[in-house]
N, C-alpha and C positions, 0 to 999 in steps of 0.2 A: 504494498502502500504504500503511495508518496504519500511524504506530510502532507502536502496540502489535502488530503482526506482529515486528517486528523483539526485541519481548522472548518472545514465546514460542516463537520459532524459530530452531534453531541450524543457520543454512546450511552452517558446515562441517561438523557432521556427519551431516545430508544428502546430502553428494555423497562423504562418507565421507574427509576430506582435514583436514592440519592448521591452527592458523592460520595458521601462515607461508610455507604453500605460494605454491610461485612460479606466474605470468601462464600459464607454459607445462603445466605440471603442473594446475594448472586445465583450463584447455582441455581437456589432454586427456584427462584423468577423467569432463568432463561431457561429451563426445560419446560414449566408451565405454557411459555409462551411457544417452544419450542414443537411442543405435543399441539398445538392450536394451529401452526401456521405454515408445522411438517408439506412439505407436496406430497408423502404418499397419502397423506388425511385431505387434501385439497387439492385434487387430479384436474390439471385444463384453469385452474386458479390464477393466473397470473398474477395478481396483486399480493395472492396470498407468498406465491415462490418469493416475490420480491420481497415482501415483508418477513421471513422466512432467511432470507442474505444479508438481508439490513441489520435483525437481532444476532445472526450469529458471525457477521462482523464485531461488533459489537464487544460480542463474549469472547471472542477467542485474543481480544487483547485486554479489554477490564478483568480476564481470568487470567491472565497472565501477571505477576508483582511487577518485575521489570518493563513489561510493555504500557500498564495502567501509571507508571510511574511518571517514564517518560511523554505517555496522551497529555496527563496531569501537566505537565510542563508544558508543554507547549500551546498545550489552549491557554494558560494561564500569560504564556510568554507573547502569546499573538494577540488577543482581545480584541481582534477586529481585524488582523493585522490578515491579507490574504496576497496569497502568488500569483499577482496577474501581470500581465506582460508592459504594466508603467507606459513610460511615455511622458512629453514632455507636459507638466501642471497635472495629469494623473495622481491622485491621491493613492497611497496605499499599493503601489508597484512594487515590484520583484527585490529593489532594495530595501525595504522601507525591512523589512521582520530582518533582516539579516543583516543590517550596518551596526547595530547593537555590538556586535560578536567582532566590529573590527576598532569601535569607539577605543580609546584607547592602548591599544595594541601598537600601534602604528600601521593599523591593518592598508590594505590596500585598496584602491578606487576599480581600478581594473580589473580584468580578469586575466592578467597576469602579472607577474611579477613588476612589483612597482608600479601597474598601472592603477591602483588606486580603487579596484573593486572586490568581493564578496568573497572569502576564504573559503571555500565548502568546506576545505579542512576544520576548522575553527568548528561549524553547525553540528558536524554530523562527530566530533571526538567530545562533545558536551554528554551525547548519547550513550559511548562506549566507553565515558568513564568509569571504571569498577567493573566492567562486564566484560572486558578483552574480548568484546564482538566487535562484527565489522556491517556493514550498511545490506552487506549479502546472509547474514544469517540469521535470518529470521526476526529481525527488529522491524520495525513501524508497521508492524498489525499484518504480517503475513499471514496465509492461511495456513495449519500445520496437518489439515486432512478434516474427519468431523466426517459429516452427515452430506455424505456424497462430493466433499469440497467446499461446504461449506463455512467451515469451522464448531468447534464445538466439541465435545466430548465423542471419541470413535465409541461404536459401538462393539461388544464382543465378539469373539468368532462361532460359530456355528458350529457345535458336534452330535458325529454321522454315526450311527447305531444300526444293529440290524439285527433281528429276533424271527423265529419260524414258529406259527402255532397251528393248530389243530382245524380242517374245516368249522367243524361245529362250535369251536372259540371265536372263529373269523364272523357267524353269520347269529351269533348269540352276544357276544361280547364278554369281553373279562378284564381284570387288573391283573398282569401278571407283574414279577423282578427283574428285572438286568442286574446287569453288573455293570458299573460307571469306569471311568476312564481313572477313578484314582482306589478301583477296588473295592467301593462300596458300594451295594444295593442299593437299586430306584426304583418306583414303582411308574409302571405307565399304565394307563386306561384302556384297553383298545376297544373301541368305539362297537356297537351290534354293526351285521354289514359291511364290514372293512373288507373289500375284494387286494386279491394279489397284487403286489408289486406298490399298495397305496401306502402313504409316509403317514405319519401321527407326529405333531409336536410338541414338544414341553416348554413352553414362551418361557424366558428365564433362564433355564437351568442351563445352561454351555458355559463357556468361558468367558470370565471376567472381564468387562471393558479393562484398559491400560490405563485411562486418564477420567478415569468417575463415569462415565457413559453406562447403559445399559446392558445388562449382561447377553449371550447370545441364547441359542439355541440348542435344546436336541433332536435331533431330526430321525426318528425311528423308522429306518423301510422294512415290512413285513413283506413276507411270502408266506401264503398257502398251502398247507400241503393238501395235494389232492384228493378225494374221499372214493372210496369206493364202488360209489354207486350214485354220487347225487355232484351234478354241477351247475353253476354259477348263469344263470343269463340276467344279468343287473341287478334286480330283487328277488327273481323268480326261482327256484330251482326246477332244474331237470330230471327226469328218472326215462330210462327205459323199462318198460316191462312187456315181457315176452306174454303170447299167448296163443294159443293152441289152434290149428285150424280150423276148427268145428268152432271153436268160442267166436274166431274171430267171424264163422260163416254164418252160424247160426244166431251169435250174440249172447252172452252170458254176461254175469255179475262177476267180477274179479276183485279183489286184495290188492290196493296199490302202498308202501313202505312210505313213511312220511322221516324227515329228518329229524331225528331224537322224542318221537313219538309215539304212537299208535297206527297201526294203517286203516287206512279209510276206503270203503268200497265206491267200488266205478261201477258205471254201464256201460257195456260192450253193445254200439249198436249190431245188429246184424248187418250182415256184408261189409264192416269196417277193413278197410286194405290196411296194411305195416305202413308206418310214418303219420300214421293220423294221429295230432295229439288232443289227447281230455286234460278239461282242468279243471284242476280244483281249489277253488278260490281261498284266500287269507291264508295258504298252507305254504308260505316261501320263507322268505329273508323278512326280518323285521327289524325297522330301523326308521331313525329319527326322520328319514328322508320316506315315511310311506314301509308299508307291507306287501310283500309281492305274492304269489300264486305258484303254486306246485303243477307245474307241466309235465303230463305223462305222456310218453310218446310208446307210442301201440306195436310192435312187431311180431310180426306173426312168425311160432316157433314150426319148422320143421322135423319133421323126425329121422330121425340116421338109420332108424334100423324099425322095420317091417316083420309080425310073424306074418305068417302062410292069410292067416281068415281076414287079420287089415289089409293085407294085399290083395285081397281076393274083391272085399268091401269095396275100397278105391277105385280096380278096376272096373267095377259096377256103376260107379258115382259116373267113373269117364265117359265111360259108354252112354250114359243120360247127361252129363250137364250140355250146356248149350253151347250151340255151337259156333265159339266168337273166338276171334283171334285178341287176346289182349294187347298184344305187340301194332295192332293194324295202325290204331294212330299214331303210335311213335314214329313208325315204317314212315305215313305217310308225311309227318312234318321232315323229317330228314331228308328228304325226298324235296322239298322245299316246294 
C-alpha cells in the first residue's frame, strides 16, 4: 500500500472502532464484519465485496502493532497534507508533507544531491527505526494473505479421512468413531441415506489457523459396501425377484424381501414378463430428503432340469400354445 492511502483512509472509522481500541476488541469487531460482508455470503454483491476488502485492509494494518504505530504517526503527521502533483500556487503539494524531514538537516531542495529537494531516505528511515525492515518487507499495510488475498486471519487447513460402512448403516444412518491425526478417536454422524462416494464435513474440527482465524474442517469420504441383494437407485431400493414360468404365466402372490424388515407380499399378474418392475411404496431409503420405494424386478426362472413327466407336460403345452413368434417385432425393427 502506498503511504498516500494511509493519509486518505481512516481505518478506525472503517471498522467503527476508537483509536484506543484493544487488540481483542479489534479482532472481535473485524470477525463480525468479515462474516457479514464475506463474498461467500454475498455472492454477486459488488458493494459487499468492496466493503469486505476495505475492512480487511484496515484490519491488516491495525492488527499489526508496528504497522499501526506507523499508521498513527503518518496520520498525525499529515493532518490534511496530501500527495498531490503540486504546481505553482497549489497548496498541499508533494513537497509539503516531506519538507519537515529536510528542515534543520541541511536538506536538499532538488531531487539530486545539492539540489534542495526531499530526501526520500529520511522519511522512510523513520519507519524502519527499531524495526530493521525495508520498504519491501511487508510494511505500509501490504497484505499478507488471509481471506482470498483480502487480508485478515488465514483459515486453517482441512483434514481428510476415509471410512467404509455397511449398506444398512448407509441407509439407516449411525454415529461411528474414527481415529484422528493425533491418535485420539472422534465421532462422525453418518446421515441416513448417504451414498457411496459422498462426504461428511465436520466444521471447525480440522487444523487450527496459524494467525487466529477459523479452524479448518475434517472431511470424511464414505465408501459403502455392496449388499448381496439390494442396490440403490437414489432413495429407491432395487431387488431382483425370481418367479417360475407358471407363476409368471398364470399369476401368483409372492413374497419379496425388504431391507432389515419383514417380507412383503406382491401380486404377480398373469402373463407378467421378465423385467417388469413391481413397486412397494415407502419401503426404500428414509432420509431427510424424503423416503424412497422398493422396486422389485421380476425375473422368470427357467428350470435347468426336468423329469420325464414335466418334459412331457411342456411338450403338450408347446403343441397347444399360440403359434406366435415373440421375436417377430424385434426382427422387423432391426430391418428398419
